[in-house]
N, C-alpha and C positions, 0 to 999 in steps of 0.2 A: 812139766805138767801142761797138758792142753786144756783150754777152757772153752766150753760151748754154752751159749745162751739158748734158753727156750723161751720164745716170745709168742705173743698172740695179738689179735686186734681187739678181742673182747674176752671177758671172763666166761668160763663155762665151755670152752672149746677144746678141752683136753690137755691143757698145758702141763699141769702137774702130773697127770697120768703119763704123759709123754716123757717128762723128765725122769720119772721113776723107771719106766720100761727101757728107756735108752741107757740109763745108768746100770740097770740090772743086766741088760744084754751085753754091755761092755765088760761087766764083772764076770759074766759067764765065760768070756774069752780070756779070763785070767788077769784082767786089768784091775788096778786098784782105783776106786772111784768115790768121789764125794759129791754130795748134793747140797748146795746152798739155797735154802728156800728164802729168796729175797723179796717175795711178795708179802710185805709186812702186814697189810690189813686183810689179806686173804691167804694166810699161811695154811696149807692143807697137806703138805707132804707127810707130816707125822701121823695125821688122821688116816690118810690113805694106806700107810704102812702098818697101821695098828699099833703105833707107838704111844705110850702114855706120857703125860707130863712128868718130868723129872727135874730136880734142881740143877741149875747150871753149876759146873765145877770149873775152877780156875787152876791152870797149871803154872809152871814157872813163868816169871815175868808178866803175870796177869793175862796170859793167853787162855782162851776159852777151850775147854775140852769138848771135842765133837762127840755126838752120840753115835752109837754103832747099831745098825740094824742087821740082823743075820737071819737068813732063811735059805733052805735048799743048798746049804754049803757056801752061800754067797754073803759077803759082808760089804756094807756101804757105810761111809761116814756121813752123818746128817747134822745140819744145824738150821734152825729157823725160829721165828717168833712164837710158833705154836707150843714150843717147849716152855715158854715163859708165862703162859696164861693159865688161869684156873680151869678153863674148859675150852673146847674147840669152838664154841659159839660166842666167846667173849669178844666184844668189839675192841679195836685198838684205836683210842682217841689220840692221834698224833698229828702234829702239823709238819710241814715240809722239812724243816731243819732237823727235828728229832728223828724223822724217818731216815734221813740221809746218814745220820750218826749211826743208827742201828744197822743200816745196810753196810756201811764201812766196817763196823765191828764184826759182822757175820762173814766178811770176806778177809779182812786184814788181821783181825784179832782172834781168829780161830786157829788152833794148832792143828791144821789139816795134815793128815798123815801120821799123827802121833799114835793112833789106835790100831791102824791096819797096815801101816807102812807107807812110804812115800807114794803120793798119788800120781797116777798116770793121767787121769781125767778129772776135771771139775765141771759138773753140770749145774748151771745157775738158772733157777726158776724165777723169771722176772715178773713184775706186776703186769697185768694186761694193758694193752694200749701203747701209744707212741708218745706219751707225754713226759713231763719233767722227771717223774719217778724212774722210768726206764732209762732216760738219758743220764740221770745221776749215777745209776749203777754202772752203766757202760763207761762213764768217765772215771769211775773208781777203779775199774779193772785195768791192770797194766797191759795185758795181752789177751786178745780174743781170737780164737782160731776159727770160729764159725757160729752161725745162728740157725736154729731150727725154728720154723714158724708154724704154729698150729692154727687150724681153722675148721669150721664146718662148711658144708657146701651152700649154706643159706646166703641169699643175696646180701642181706644186711651185714652179716659177718664178713663177707668178702670185701665190702666197702671199707671196713675198718682195717682189715688185713692189708689192703692196698696201701694204707697209710704207714703201717709198720714196715712193709717192704721198701717204701720210698725212704723212710727214716734210715733203714740199714744201708741202703745204697748211698744216701747222702753222707753217712758216717764212714763209708767205705768198709763196711763189714761184709764178710763172705757169707752168703746165704746158702746153707747146705741144701735146703729144700723145704717143701711143705708136708706136714703131716695132716691129713684130712680126717678129722674125727666125725663119727656118725655119717660116714660116707654112704652107707646103705644098711638096710636091715637084712640080716641073713636068717631065713626061715630054717627050721629043722629039716625041711624037705630039700634044702640046698638052693632054693630060689632066692635071688637077690631082688630087693625092692628099693628103688631110689626115692626115698621119702621126700627129699628136698629137691626133686626134679632130676632130669636126665644127667647122668654123670659127665656128659660132654661139657656142661657148664664150668666145672672146676678145671677141666683140661684147657678150655679156652682161656680161662683166667690165668692159669700158669703160663701159657704161651704168651699172653699179652704182656706179662711182667717178667718174662724170661727167667722163670724159676722152675725147678724140678719138683715133681710130686714123688716123695720118697716112701710114703706109707699111706695106705687108705684103711682106716679102722672102722669096722662095721659096728652097728648097734647089736650087742649080744648080752645075754643074761649075765649077771654077776660082775659086770664091768665096774659098777659103782662101789661095790663092796670088796672086790678082790682085783685090783688093777693089774696084777701080774697075770691074770687070766688072759690078758691081751698080748702077752709078750711075743708070741709068734708073729703077730702082725707088724712088729717093729723091727724085724730082722733086716730089712733093706736099709732102714734108717741107721741102724747100728753099723752095718757094713760100710755105709757111706762115711760115717764119722771115723771109723777105725781104719779107713783107707783100704778096705778089702772088698770093694764094690765089684 
C-alpha cells in the first residue's frame, strides 16, 4: 500500500477537498483507496462527503471497522474524528498527548481494507501547518510515498506553505507538487479572473522552492457543497500519484 499525505500551510486552502478528489480519482482508475482524516480538531471529510455520524464498530482484536462511502460506483474507506462527535460543529477539547493517541488509533488500529479489499493507496489528511501535530503523524507512519501540498495564491498563505515545504525537505519527504485552490475565478463566459493577483506569482513561488504545480483549482459554484464537482481539475494530480503522468 502506498501512503500519500495531504498538507497545507493554513486551514481553508482546500486540503480536505483535495484529499477527497485525489482519492476519488485513484478509485476511478480501479484502485482501492482509504482516507484517514487525521485533522483531529478540524475533521471535515465526513461532512464533505455527506456522511452522517455512526457508532464506531470494533472488529476482531479490537480493530476499528472503517466506514465506507459509495457513489458513482466508487467505494472509499474512511475514518476520522467527525464520526465520533454529536455534530460537525462540536469542538474537540484535546491536549497534545490525547491527540497523538487518536492519530495513532486512526492509522494503526483501523482495519484498513477489511470492507473493500486490500488497499492500494492510503490518503492521509493532515492538520494544517508545520507544527508538532503534523510532525507526530509523520513520525507515526511507517512509510510515506509522497506529499501533496495545498495552497491558495494569496501572499499570506504562501508564506506558511513555504514553512511546510521546508519541513518536508528537512524530513526528506518527496513532494509530489502543489495544488493551488482558488487559483482563479472562471466566469460562465469562459473568462478567467485572477482574484489574488497575476498567476505568475504562484509560478515564481514554485520555481523558487523547486516544486511542481500539479493542479490549479478555480473558484466555481457548488465546490463547497459538492467537492466531487471539482474532480476533473485533479486529473493531473491523480496521474502524478499513480505514476501515469
